[in-house]
KOLVEX-424378 format. One record per residue (C-alpha): x, y, z. Coordinates in nm, 3 decimals. Example, Ala and Ser with C-alpha at 12.3 -4.5 7.8 and 13.67 -1.06 7.14 Angstrom:
// KOLVEX-424378
+---------+---------+---------+
:      xx :      yy :      zz :
+---------+---------+---------+
:   1.230 :  -0.450 :   0.780 :
:   1.367 :  -0.106 :   0.714 :
+---------+---------+---------+
//
This chain:
// KOLVEX-424378
+---------+---------+---------+
:      xx :      yy :      zz :
+---------+---------+---------+
:   0.000 :   0.000 :   0.000 :
:   0.130 :   0.344 :  -0.094 :
:   0.164 :   0.608 :   0.175 :
:   0.038 :   0.951 :   0.069 :
:   0.099 :   1.118 :   0.403 :
:   0.325 :   1.417 :   0.333 :
:   0.454 :   1.435 :   0.691 :
:   0.534 :   1.066 :   0.700 :
:   0.722 :   1.095 :   0.371 :
:   0.921 :   1.397 :   0.490 :
:   1.020 :   1.218 :   0.810 :
:   1.115 :   0.898 :   0.624 :
:   1.324 :   1.095 :   0.371 :
:   1.502 :   1.284 :   0.650 :
:   1.581 :   0.964 :   0.840 :
:   1.697 :   0.793 :   0.519 :
:   1.954 :   1.072 :   0.479 :
:   2.056 :   1.038 :   0.843 :
:   1.970 :   1.398 :   0.923 :
:   1.824 :   1.545 :   1.239 :
:   1.539 :   1.794 :   1.229 :
:   1.787 :   2.061 :   1.343 :
:   2.028 :   1.979 :   1.059 :
:   1.748 :   2.008 :   0.804 :
:   1.624 :   2.330 :   0.959 :
:   1.974 :   2.480 :   0.953 :
:   2.025 :   2.387 :   0.586 :
:   1.688 :   2.534 :   0.489 :
:   1.705 :   2.841 :   0.709 :
:   1.392 :   2.759 :   0.910 :
:   1.329 :   2.672 :   1.273 :
:   1.354 :   2.313 :   1.391 :
:   0.994 :   2.350 :   1.510 :
:   0.890 :   2.413 :   1.149 :
:   1.045 :   2.085 :   1.035 :
:   0.867 :   1.906 :   1.319 :
:   0.537 :   2.070 :   1.220 :
:   0.584 :   1.966 :   0.856 :
:   0.650 :   1.607 :   0.960 :
:   0.342 :   1.604 :   1.184 :
:   0.120 :   1.763 :   0.916 :
:   0.051 :   2.060 :   1.142 :
:   0.203 :   2.305 :   0.893 :
:   0.255 :   2.304 :   0.519 :
:   0.592 :   2.411 :   0.383 :
:   0.603 :   2.717 :   0.159 :
:   0.676 :   2.631 :  -0.203 :
:   1.039 :   2.746 :  -0.178 :
:   1.091 :   2.529 :   0.131 :
:   0.921 :   2.236 :  -0.042 :
:   1.153 :   2.275 :  -0.341 :
:   1.456 :   2.288 :  -0.113 :
:   1.337 :   1.980 :   0.078 :
:   1.309 :   1.792 :  -0.251 :
:   1.662 :   1.897 :  -0.348 :
:   1.802 :   1.810 :  -0.006 :
:   1.634 :   1.470 :  -0.002 :
:   1.710 :   1.404 :  -0.371 :
:   1.348 :   1.345 :  -0.461 :
:   1.069 :   1.530 :  -0.636 :
:   0.808 :   1.764 :  -0.499 :
:   0.553 :   1.528 :  -0.657 :
:   0.685 :   1.242 :  -0.442 :
:   0.668 :   1.448 :  -0.122 :
:   0.309 :   1.546 :  -0.204 :
:   0.210 :   1.189 :  -0.294 :
:   0.140 :   1.279 :  -0.654 :
:   0.415 :   1.093 :  -0.836 :
:   0.174 :   0.842 :  -0.987 :
:  -0.092 :   1.089 :  -1.094 :
:  -0.131 :   1.143 :  -1.463 :
:  -0.098 :   1.496 :  -1.591 :
:  -0.171 :   1.632 :  -1.931 :
:  -0.007 :   1.965 :  -2.009 :
:  -0.183 :   2.157 :  -2.283 :
:  -0.040 :   2.506 :  -2.226 :
:   0.142 :   2.501 :  -2.558 :
:  -0.183 :   2.442 :  -2.751 :
:  -0.400 :   2.720 :  -2.885 :
:  -0.710 :   2.816 :  -2.685 :
:  -0.927 :   2.635 :  -2.940 :
:  -0.714 :   2.320 :  -2.917 :
:  -0.721 :   2.334 :  -2.537 :
:  -1.099 :   2.357 :  -2.541 :
:  -1.118 :   2.054 :  -2.773 :
:  -0.898 :   1.851 :  -2.536 :
:  -1.109 :   1.956 :  -2.236 :
:  -1.427 :   1.858 :  -2.422 :
:  -1.288 :   1.516 :  -2.512 :
:  -1.176 :   1.452 :  -2.154 :
:  -1.516 :   1.555 :  -2.017 :
:  -1.694 :   1.327 :  -2.266 :
:  -1.471 :   1.035 :  -2.166 :
:  -1.536 :   1.100 :  -1.798 :
:  -1.912 :   1.097 :  -1.850 :
:  -1.895 :   0.776 :  -2.057 :
:  -1.674 :   0.593 :  -1.806 :
:  -1.887 :   0.705 :  -1.513 :
:  -2.195 :   0.563 :  -1.689 :
:  -2.016 :   0.229 :  -1.735 :
:  -1.919 :   0.212 :  -1.367 :
:  -2.273 :   0.277 :  -1.245 :
+---------+---------+---------+
//
């Protein structure tokens, strides 16, 4: 079973690297209490801290967030008309698959 608990993942990554919360905090320029709060899911790291955690732990932000297996379709480089066509196709497929599952 996959674990999608951000705090659990952060703690596991830190321990895998053999680092203390204080060492991580010092490297990232935050308080040790912040690292503890991230690992206990009491606080959410700012995006810059999240990026630095990923670099420090040699992983991806997607992994930390539990999104590494989620499919993504980037359509930003398509024209507005093409993007709308893709959205329409996806919506049609969703409706059809939901009917089949019912």
